Phi, psi and omega in degrees: 000128179268109182286320176202164176235128181232125178177190183273147177283120178278308175194165180234130178226115185059241177247036176235130176247135174257121183255126178271117177243097179055043173090004178246125180266121174264117173276120186234124175288134177226171178276168176297326176296319180292319179308317185290339184256356180287153177288174183301140179269015179301117186289344179273352185272117181289352183266008187263014176288143184217150174240123183239130171284138192233151175239122180268118181257123180247122181233180175294334183264359178147195179239140183228132174268131171247135188244151180216140181283339180227153176294333175300312178297319180298313181299319182291322176304315179296324178292318182292317182289346177287347183272134178302130179091353179249103179272184180297321182294319180289321178298318178295320179295324176292319178289337177279330181267337183226148175285162178300326174300314181293325182291314182296315179301315181299320180289313181295328179272003180060040183254080177298330184297325177295318177295328183287353176284348182282149179298132180082004183247106180276176182301316185292320179296319179294325179291327178291321179300309182301311183303317189273338183254351184304329181263003180251352178245150183235156178301328181295345179282344179287136179289177187302321183241138174229170180292345180244024178104178183274143177218046183274168180296341178268009187257150177303320182300321179297313180294324179293320179301310180300322179292317183288325178293322178297328180281353176107355180285155181285155185298315185291321178287327177295312179305311180300317180296314184298313181296327182286324188261341189283138173235162182306137176083001182286139175275170184296321180301315183292318178299316180294321179297312184290322178296320180297325175297326177291321183280000000 
């Protein structure tokens, strides 16, 4: 198993990046989002070294390496391809169209429509992703900053979510209520009080 590949970017072609590791070029499939975040591929630049966490896909037609800039993306990719009908290409398309934060938030909030915006993801596939992963992703998997605000373990929203779950509310409805009522600087108690009014 190849856990990661670290080396200089030799060249990029479409959604494949070739990384030179001591004279050996590894062709690695990546998402459109990853392509946009890679350093310059100028071979004279010492700053173009990159490390990609990798997943080796073995099929009847050959072997393919898929690469990710963070372990968070890698773990989410594994969860996505575990779902029937979601292959590596579709999973990469989702990660290319949406950030891990947006994907996790959509799953927790039972928002299949957001996932269906990714290429190759129809309404039924998006609903299947939400259904099968809503119990497999946690609020704590969200990074410090998300497009809809922070939901880190040190944040009031995280504590509010834990409290609402303990009160017996469903994960998706609790998440939706918290995101709707929270404003910057709110403490957990205020978020819980306002969320309970929504619920």
